[in-house]
C-alpha positions in Angstrom: 0.0 0.0 0.0 2.8 2.3 0.6 3.9 1.7 -2.9 0.8 3.3 -4.2 0.9 7.1 -3.8 -2.6 7.5 -5.1 -3.9 5.4 -2.2 -1.9 7.4 0.3 -3.2 10.7 -1.0 -6.7 9.3 -1.0 -6.3 8.2 2.5 -4.9 11.6 3.6 -7.7 13.3 1.7 -10.2 11.1 3.4 -8.8 11.8 6.8 -8.8 15.5 6.1 -12.4 15.3 4.9 -13.4 13.2 8.0 -11.9 15.9 10.2 -13.7 18.6 8.4 -17.0 16.7 8.6 -16.4 16.0 12.3 -15.7 19.7 12.9 -18.8 20.7 11.0 -20.8 18.0 13.0 -19.5 19.5 16.3 -20.4 23.0 15.1 -23.9 21.8 14.1 -24.3 20.0 17.5 -23.2 23.1 19.3 -25.8 25.2 17.3 -28.5 22.6 18.1 -27.7 22.8 21.8 -27.8 26.6 21.5 -31.2 26.5 19.9 -32.5 24.0 22.4 -31.5 26.3 25.2 -33.1 29.2 23.3 -36.3 27.2 22.9 -36.4 26.2 26.5 -35.8 29.9 27.6 -38.6 31.1 25.2 -41.0 28.4 26.5 -40.3 29.5 30.0 -41.0 33.1 29.0 -44.2 32.1 27.2 -45.3 30.2 30.3 -44.6 33.2 32.5 -46.5 35.4 30.1 -49.4 33.0 30.1 -49.4 32.9 33.9 -49.2 36.7 34.1 -52.1 37.0 31.6 -54.2 34.7 33.7 -53.4 36.7 36.8 -54.2 40.0 35.0 -57.5 38.5 33.7 -58.4 37.5 37.3 -57.5 40.9 38.6 -59.6 42.6 35.9 -62.6 40.3 36.7 -62.2 41.1 40.4 -62.0 44.9 39.6 -65.1 44.7 37.4 -66.9 42.8 40.1 -65.9 45.4 42.7 -66.9 48.2 40.3 -70.4 46.6 39.9 -70.7 46.2 43.6 -69.9 49.9 44.1 -72.4 50.9 41.4 -75.1 48.6 42.9 -74.4 50.1 46.4 -74.6 53.6 45.0 -77.9 52.7 43.2 -79.4 51.3 46.3 -78.3 54.3 48.4 -79.8 56.6 45.8 -83.0 54.6 45.8 -83.2 54.7 49.6 -82.7 58.5 49.5 -85.3 58.8 46.8 -87.8 56.9 48.9 -87.0 59.0 51.9 -87.6 62.2 49.9 -90.8 60.8 48.5 -92.0 60.0 52.0 -91.1 63.5 53.2 -92.9 65.0 50.2 -96.0 62.9 51.0 -96.0 63.9 54.6 -95.4 67.6 53.8 -98.2 67.5 51.2 -100.6 66.0 53.7 -99.6 68.6 56.3 -100.1 71.4 53.7 -103.5 70.0 52.7 -104.6 69.9 56.3 -103.3 73.4 56.9 -105.1 74.6 53.7 -108.4 73.0 54.9 -107.9 74.6 58.3 -107.3 78.0 56.8 -110.4 77.6 54.6 -112.5 76.6 57.6 -111.2 79.6 59.6 -111.8 81.9 56.7 -115.4 80.6 56.6 -115.8 81.2 60.3 -114.5 84.8 60.0 -116.8 85.5 57.1 -119.8 84.1 59.1 -118.8 86.2 62.1 -118.5 89.3 59.9 -121.9 88.7 58.4 -123.5 88.0 61.8 -126.1 90.5 62.8 -125.9 92.6 66.0 -129.0 90.8 67.4 -127.3 87.4 67.2 -124.3 88.8 68.9 -126.3 90.3 71.8 -128.2 87.1 72.2 -125.0 85.1 72.2 -125.9 83.1 69.1 -122.8 82.1 67.1 -122.5 80.4 63.8 -122.3 76.6 63.9 -118.8 76.6 62.4 -117.6 78.9 65.2 -119.0 76.6 67.8 -117.4 73.6 66.1 -114.1 75.4 66.1 -114.4 76.2 69.8 -115.1 72.5 70.6 -111.9 71.5 68.7 -109.8 74.0 70.7 -110.9 72.5 74.0 
């Protein structure tokens, strides 16, 4: 075999080629490891983002629920105040109606007393409305 220089050259060329391929293989394996690490890192980042998104969604739902609770409480408070005002209005209207009726009754008494004759006054005869008014005052 040593006598054949073509075989020796081929053998050297093959060895050189094998070394080149081994170096290329090592480089490719190194790149594969780099990309695997990058994929793992990116997957961890993605999982963290997913967890953060879930947490944010939960916080948003909680905030929206609290906001609805506040709106409901405000509505109920306004409704309570409205009913209170309506009741005050009702009571005040009734008192004003009673006062109006009393004023009209007294105006009628005054008119009857003004229209009463001297003879009725001397005899001590008073209009019926005046006598009714006196009974209520006692």
